[in-house]
C-alpha positions as CSV (number, residue, x, y, z in Angstrom):
1,M,-3.1,-23.5,14.8
2,A,0.7,-23.4,15.5
3,A,3.0,-21.0,13.7
4,E,6.2,-22.2,12.2
5,I,9.0,-19.6,12.6
6,H,11.9,-20.1,10.3
7,S,15.3,-18.3,10.2
8,R,15.6,-15.5,7.6
9,P,19.0,-15.5,5.9
10,Q,19.7,-12.5,3.7
11,S,20.0,-14.7,0.6
12,S,16.3,-15.9,1.0
13,R,14.0,-14.7,-1.7
14,P,10.4,-15.1,-2.8
15,V,9.7,-18.3,-4.7
16,L,7.6,-18.0,-7.9
17,L,5.1,-20.8,-7.7
18,S,2.9,-20.1,-10.7
19,K,2.0,-17.6,-13.5
20,V,-1.5,-17.0,-14.6
21,E,-1.8,-15.7,-18.1
22,G,-4.7,-15.1,-20.5
23,H,-6.0,-11.6,-19.7
24,Q,-6.4,-9.2,-22.7
25,D,-5.8,-6.0,-20.6
26,V,-4.4,-4.7,-17.3
27,V,-5.2,-6.9,-14.3
28,S,-6.7,-4.5,-11.8
29,A,-6.9,-6.8,-8.8
30,A,-6.1,-10.4,-7.8
31,L,-7.0,-12.2,-4.6
32,L,-6.0,-15.6,-3.3
33,I,-9.0,-17.8,-2.2
34,P,-8.4,-18.7,1.4
35,K,-7.8,-22.5,2.0
36,E,-8.1,-23.1,-1.7
37,D,-5.6,-23.4,-4.6
38,G,-7.4,-20.6,-6.4
39,V,-7.2,-17.0,-7.5
40,I,-9.9,-14.5,-8.3
41,T,-8.9,-11.8,-10.8
42,A,-10.6,-8.6,-12.1
43,S,-9.3,-7.0,-15.3
44,E,-9.7,-4.0,-17.5
45,D,-10.7,-6.4,-20.2
46,R,-14.1,-6.4,-18.4
47,T,-13.7,-10.0,-17.0
48,I,-14.0,-11.5,-13.6
49,R,-12.3,-14.9,-13.5
50,V,-11.9,-17.6,-10.9
51,W,-8.8,-19.6,-11.5
52,L,-8.4,-23.1,-9.9
53,K,-5.3,-25.1,-9.8
54,R,-5.7,-28.4,-11.7
55,D,-3.8,-31.7,-11.1
56,S,-1.4,-30.6,-13.9
57,G,-0.3,-27.7,-11.7
58,Q,-1.8,-25.2,-14.2
59,Y,-4.4,-22.6,-13.3
60,W,-7.6,-22.7,-15.4
61,P,-10.6,-20.4,-15.3
62,S,-13.5,-22.2,-13.7
63,I,-15.5,-19.0,-13.9
64,Y,-15.3,-16.5,-16.7
65,H,-17.8,-13.6,-16.5
66,T,-17.8,-10.6,-18.7
67,M,-19.0,-7.2,-17.2
68,S,-20.4,-4.2,-19.0
69,S,-17.5,-2.0,-18.1
70,P,-13.8,-2.5,-17.2
71,C,-13.2,-3.8,-13.7
72,S,-11.3,-1.5,-11.5
73,A,-11.5,-2.8,-8.0
74,M,-12.7,-5.9,-6.1
75,A,-13.5,-7.2,-2.6
76,Y,-14.1,-10.8,-1.6
77,H,-15.7,-12.2,1.6
78,H,-14.8,-15.8,1.8
79,D,-17.1,-17.0,4.6
80,S,-20.2,-15.8,2.7
81,R,-18.5,-16.3,-0.7
82,R,-19.7,-12.8,-1.8
83,I,-17.7,-10.8,-4.3
84,F,-18.0,-7.1,-5.0
85,V,-16.7,-5.7,-8.3
86,G,-16.1,-2.0,-8.9
87,Q,-16.2,-0.8,-12.4
88,D,-14.9,2.1,-14.5
89,N,-18.5,3.4,-14.9
90,G,-18.9,3.8,-11.1
91,A,-21.2,0.9,-10.4
92,I,-20.4,-2.0,-8.0
93,M,-21.9,-5.4,-8.7
94,E,-22.3,-8.1,-6.1
95,F,-22.1,-11.8,-6.9
96,H,-22.3,-15.0,-4.9
97,I,-19.8,-17.8,-5.8
98,S,-20.9,-21.5,-5.4
99,E,-19.1,-23.8,-3.0
100,D,-17.2,-25.6,-5.7
101,F,-16.1,-22.2,-7.3
102,N,-17.6,-23.2,-10.6
103,K,-20.5,-20.8,-10.8
104,M,-21.1,-17.2,-9.9
105,N,-24.6,-15.8,-9.5
106,F,-25.5,-12.1,-9.8
107,V,-27.0,-10.5,-6.7
108,K,-27.4,-6.8,-7.2
109,T,-25.9,-3.6,-8.6
110,Y,-25.0,-0.6,-6.4
111,P,-24.9,2.9,-8.0
112,A,-22.0,3.8,-5.8
113,H,-20.1,6.4,-7.9
114,Q,-20.3,8.7,-10.9
115,N,-16.8,7.7,-12.1
116,R,-14.3,4.9,-11.8
117,V,-14.4,2.9,-8.5
118,S,-10.9,2.9,-6.9
119,A,-11.4,0.7,-3.8
120,I,-14.0,-1.4,-2.1
121,T,-14.4,-3.0,1.3
122,F,-17.3,-5.1,2.7
123,C,-18.4,-5.1,6.4
124,L,-20.5,-8.2,7.2
125,V,-21.6,-6.9,10.7
126,S,-23.2,-3.8,9.4
127,E,-24.0,-5.2,5.9
128,W,-22.3,-2.2,4.3
129,V,-20.3,-2.0,1.1
130,I,-17.9,1.0,1.4
131,S,-16.1,2.3,-1.6
132,T,-14.1,5.2,-3.0
133,G,-14.0,6.6,-6.5
134,H,-12.6,9.1,-9.0
135,D,-15.7,11.2,-8.4
136,K,-13.8,12.4,-5.3
137,C,-16.0,10.7,-2.8
138,I,-16.4,7.8,-0.4
139,S,-19.8,6.1,-0.3
140,W,-21.4,3.5,1.9
141,M,-24.4,1.5,0.9
142,C,-26.7,-1.0,2.6
143,T,-26.3,-4.5,1.1
144,R,-29.7,-5.6,2.3
145,S,-31.6,-2.8,0.5
146,G,-29.1,-1.7,-2.1
147,S,-29.7,1.9,-1.1
148,M,-27.2,4.7,-0.6
149,L,-26.6,5.5,3.1
150,G,-24.1,8.3,2.8
151,R,-21.4,10.1,0.8
152,H,-18.6,12.4,1.7
153,Y,-16.6,14.4,-0.9
154,F,-13.0,15.3,-1.0
155,T,-11.1,17.9,-3.1
156,S,-9.2,15.2,-5.1
157,W,-9.8,11.7,-6.5
158,A,-10.1,9.2,-3.7
159,S,-7.6,6.5,-4.5
160,C,-7.5,4.0,-1.7
161,L,-9.4,2.9,1.4
162,Q,-9.1,1.0,4.7
163,Y,-11.8,0.4,7.2
164,D,-11.8,-0.5,10.9
165,H,-14.8,-2.8,11.3
166,E,-15.0,-2.3,15.1
167,T,-14.9,1.5,15.4
168,W,-16.5,2.3,12.0
169,H,-13.5,4.5,11.1
170,A,-12.5,4.8,7.4
171,F,-9.1,5.9,6.1
172,V,-9.2,7.5,2.6
173,G,-6.1,8.3,0.6
174,D,-6.4,10.8,-2.3
175,Y,-4.4,12.1,-5.2
176,S,-3.4,15.3,-3.4
177,G,-1.2,13.2,-1.0
178,Q,-3.6,13.5,1.9
179,I,-5.2,10.8,4.1
180,T,-8.6,11.6,5.7
181,L,-9.8,9.8,8.8
182,L,-13.6,9.6,8.9
183,K,-16.1,8.2,11.4
184,L,-19.0,6.7,9.4
185,E,-22.5,6.7,10.9
186,Q,-25.7,5.2,9.5
187,N,-26.6,8.3,7.4
188,T,-23.8,10.7,8.0
189,C,-20.1,10.9,8.8
190,S,-17.6,13.2,10.6
191,V,-14.0,14.1,9.7
192,I,-11.7,13.1,12.6
193,T,-8.4,14.4,11.2
194,T,-6.3,14.6,8.1
195,L,-2.8,13.2,7.8
196,K,-0.3,15.1,5.6
197,G,3.3,13.9,5.0
198,H,3.5,12.5,1.5
199,E,4.7,14.6,-1.5
200,G,2.8,12.6,-4.0
201,S,-0.6,10.9,-4.4
202,I,-1.5,8.1,-2.0
203,T,-1.5,4.8,-3.9
204,S,-2.0,2.2,-1.1
205,L,-3.1,2.0,2.6
206,W,-2.9,-0.8,5.2
207,W,-4.6,-0.7,8.6
208,D,-3.5,-2.9,11.5
209,P,-6.3,-2.9,14.0
210,V,-4.2,-4.7,16.7
211,Q,-1.4,-2.2,17.0
212,R,-3.6,0.6,15.6
213,L,-1.0,1.5,13.0
214,L,-1.7,2.9,9.5
215,F,0.8,2.4,6.7
216,S,0.6,4.5,3.5
217,G,2.4,4.1,0.2
218,A,2.6,6.9,-2.3
219,S,3.8,8.0,-5.7
220,D,6.7,9.8,-4.0
221,H,8.3,6.3,-3.7
222,S,8.0,6.4,0.1
223,I,6.0,4.7,2.9
224,I,4.9,6.3,6.1
225,M,3.8,4.6,9.3
226,W,1.3,6.6,11.3
227,D,0.7,5.8,15.0
228,I,-3.1,6.3,15.1
229,G,-3.6,4.6,18.5
230,G,-0.9,6.7,20.1
231,R,-2.1,9.8,18.3
232,K,1.4,10.7,17.4
233,G,0.8,11.3,13.7
234,R,3.7,10.4,11.4
235,T,6.2,8.2,13.2
236,L,8.3,6.6,10.5
237,L,9.4,7.3,7.0
238,L,10.6,4.4,4.9
239,Q,12.5,5.0,1.6
240,G,13.8,2.0,-0.3
241,H,11.8,1.9,-3.6
242,H,12.8,3.6,-6.8
243,D,9.2,4.0,-8.2
244,K,5.7,4.6,-6.8
245,V,4.7,2.2,-4.0
246,Q,1.6,0.4,-5.4
247,A,0.7,-2.0,-2.5
248,I,1.6,-2.7,1.1
249,C,0.7,-5.4,3.7
250,Y,1.7,-5.5,7.3
251,I,2.3,-8.9,8.9
252,Q,1.4,-8.4,12.6
253,L,2.7,-11.8,13.7
254,T,6.3,-11.2,12.6
255,R,6.3,-7.4,12.6
256,Q,7.2,-7.1,8.9
257,L,5.9,-4.9,6.2
258,V,5.8,-6.1,2.6
259,S,5.6,-3.5,-0.1
260,C,5.6,-3.6,-3.9
261,S,6.4,-0.8,-6.4
262,A,5.6,-0.1,-10.0
263,D,9.0,-1.1,-11.2
264,G,8.6,-4.7,-9.9
265,G,10.4,-4.1,-6.6
266,I,9.3,-6.2,-3.6
267,A,10.6,-5.1,-0.2
268,V,10.3,-6.7,3.2
269,W,10.9,-4.3,6.1
270,N,11.8,-5.4,9.6
271,M,9.5,-3.4,11.9
272,D,10.4,-5.4,15.0
273,I,13.2,-3.0,16.1
274,S,13.4,0.4,17.6
275,R,13.6,2.9,14.6
276,E,14.3,6.6,14.6
277,E,11.8,9.1,13.3
278,A,13.1,11.2,10.4
279,P,13.3,14.9,11.4
280,Q,11.2,17.6,10.0
281,W,13.2,19.8,7.7
282,L,14.2,23.1,9.2
283,E,13.9,26.4,7.4
284,S,16.7,29.1,7.4
285,D,17.8,32.0,5.3
286,S,21.4,30.9,5.6
287,C,23.3,27.6,5.9
288,Q,23.1,26.4,9.5
289,K,26.6,25.1,9.3
290,C,28.7,27.8,7.6
291,E,26.2,30.6,7.8
292,Q,26.6,31.5,4.1
293,P,23.3,33.1,2.7
294,F,20.9,31.2,0.5
295,F,20.1,32.8,-2.8
296,W,16.9,34.5,-1.7
297,N,18.6,36.2,1.3
298,I,19.3,39.5,-0.6
299,K,20.2,41.5,2.5
300,Q,23.0,39.1,3.7
301,M,24.3,38.7,0.2
302,W,24.6,42.5,-0.2
303,D,26.1,42.9,3.3
304,T,28.7,40.2,2.8
305,K,29.2,40.8,-0.9
306,T,28.7,37.1,-1.6
307,L,26.6,35.1,-4.0
308,G,23.7,33.2,-2.5
309,L,23.8,29.4,-2.3
310,R,21.2,26.7,-3.0
311,Q,19.4,25.3,0.1
312,H,19.6,21.5,0.8
313,H,18.6,19.5,3.9
314,C,20.4,16.9,5.9
315,R,18.2,13.8,6.1
316,K,19.6,12.8,9.5
317,C,19.4,16.1,11.5
318,G,17.0,18.1,9.2
319,Q,19.2,21.2,9.2
320,A,19.2,23.5,6.2
321,V,22.7,23.3,4.7
322,C,24.5,24.4,1.5
323,G,26.1,22.0,-0.9
324,K,29.6,22.5,0.4
325,C,28.5,21.4,3.9
326,S,26.7,18.4,2.7
327,T,29.0,16.7,0.2
328,K,28.6,13.2,1.6
329,R,25.9,10.6,1.0
330,S,25.0,7.7,3.3
331,S,22.3,5.2,3.9
332,Y,20.8,5.2,7.4
333,P,18.3,2.3,7.6
334,I,17.3,2.9,11.3
335,M,15.7,6.1,10.0
336,G,14.2,4.4,7.0
337,F,16.8,5.5,4.4
338,E,17.8,2.2,2.7
339,F,19.7,3.9,-0.1
340,Q,22.1,6.8,0.1
341,V,20.7,10.2,0.8
342,R,22.2,13.6,1.5
343,V,23.6,14.2,4.9
344,C,25.7,17.1,6.3
345,D,29.3,16.4,6.8
346,S,29.1,16.3,10.6
347,C,26.2,13.8,10.6
348,F,28.2,11.6,8.0
349,D,31.1,11.4,10.5
350,S,28.7,10.3,13.3
351,I,27.3,7.4,11.3
352,K,29.1,4.2,12.0
353,D,29.5,1.3,9.5
354,E,27.1,-0.9,11.5
355,D,24.5,1.9,11.3
356,R,24.4,1.3,7.5
357,T,23.3,-2.3,7.8
358,S,20.1,-2.8,5.9
359,L,16.9,-3.4,7.9
360,A,15.0,-4.6,4.8
361,T,15.4,-7.1,2.0
362,F,14.8,-6.2,-1.6
363,H,13.7,-8.6,-4.3
364,E,12.7,-8.4,-8.0
365,G,9.2,-9.3,-9.1
366,K,10.3,-9.0,-12.7
367,H,7.0,-7.5,-13.9
368,N,5.1,-4.3,-13.4
369,I,3.2,-4.5,-10.2
370,S,0.0,-2.4,-9.8
371,H,-1.7,-4.6,-7.2
372,M,-0.6,-7.1,-4.5
373,S,-2.5,-9.2,-2.1
374,M,-1.3,-11.6,0.6
375,D,-2.7,-14.7,2.3
376,I,-0.7,-14.2,5.5
377,S,-1.8,-17.4,7.1
378,R,-0.1,-19.4,4.3
379,G,2.7,-17.0,3.5
380,L,1.5,-16.6,-0.1
381,M,1.4,-13.4,-2.2
382,V,-0.2,-12.6,-5.5
383,T,0.9,-9.8,-7.8
384,C,-0.5,-8.4,-11.0
385,G,-0.2,-5.4,-13.2
386,S,-0.1,-3.8,-16.7
387,D,1.8,-6.7,-18.2
388,R,-1.4,-8.8,-17.9
389,I,0.4,-11.5,-15.9
390,V,-0.6,-12.7,-12.4
391,K,2.2,-14.2,-10.3
392,I,1.7,-16.4,-7.2
393,W,4.7,-16.3,-4.8
394,D,5.7,-18.3,-1.7
395,M,6.9,-15.6,0.7
396,T,7.8,-17.9,3.6
397,P,11.6,-17.9,2.8
398,V,11.5,-14.1,3.2
399,V,8.9,-13.4,5.9
400,G,9.9,-16.6,7.8
401,C,6.4,-17.4,9.0
402,S,3.5,-19.5,7.9
403,L,0.6,-21.2,9.7
404,A,0.3,-24.9,9.2
405,T,-2.9,-25.0,7.1
406,G,-2.0,-27.9,4.9
407,F,-1.7,-25.8,1.7
408,S,0.1,-27.6,-1.1
409,S,2.5,-24.8,-2.2
410,R,4.1,-26.9,-4.9
């Protein structure tokens, strides 16, 4: 299946193909049905709906199923047409969808959690359904027997999940801002490592098993790329959103990262270049430029008969500096800073105009986005959120790549 690579002019933007409306509450998740003009949605209004595109161009619900509790998460396996729906009451329900997508049959209920389910993934090889929840745990259950295989507890709500099907490694983000890497076994698990770098709760994760890269988005408005394969820990910090990053998707073919934030921002990051890692912030009792004491350095203030200054940090060199030595602001996209941040005066002078050229494109989704999913093979994206609207986008003008699958995008 040949890939079509198109040029990516800066003026290109996502094309809104369709809006799906009719939910009575927040849409928790929406997924595009592979090779079909269809969308599956899960909502806080307790409904699971399968929307198919009719000849009129409008999407109509071919399946409308009401659950016993608000729907909080969803996973869909297209080859087997199995759908797993997590609920606010902690249960996960499995259904099987008919070939014509007009009927959905109940299979079984999994007592996975004691509180709201936050994320689900299904592994066909092991026949496991793996999930995280607000009861601060990850659970994995056997889909053949419906029995619980194992649980592991964290200190905070588990908010998002990614799973490597080949190595049985799970990545779990939580509300403390920590990511835990676990190796799951049949009835037990082991903690491999924890990743710390965000200053807010983890809201989204994406695992690329080819390059063995993990991407995390958080409520601190930032994205971090972790080099898991190279065991380097944090390698890149990306800052371009002005609200919490709600969803991310890495397109391995074109080396691009798509991210969406709560304020409706859609960003496409060019990862196919050599970027610089943001420095760790240095600590000092005095400005590392002018040597004036900071306000907690009582001894130096007394010795020099001066008032202490507030500490800041240069985002480019990481040095601890005072306000007078960091009066300038600059973007520095090669380090992930797409908008202006504080830099010391000497670093500002070292940044050339070409260094400020953006390495990402930013677009407006024009609705609150709490969840996003992509069909990378067709260059399609679906977004949904608290405004109860589901939007279907053609992303090929932005990402510049689609596989020729015969999808009728318009």
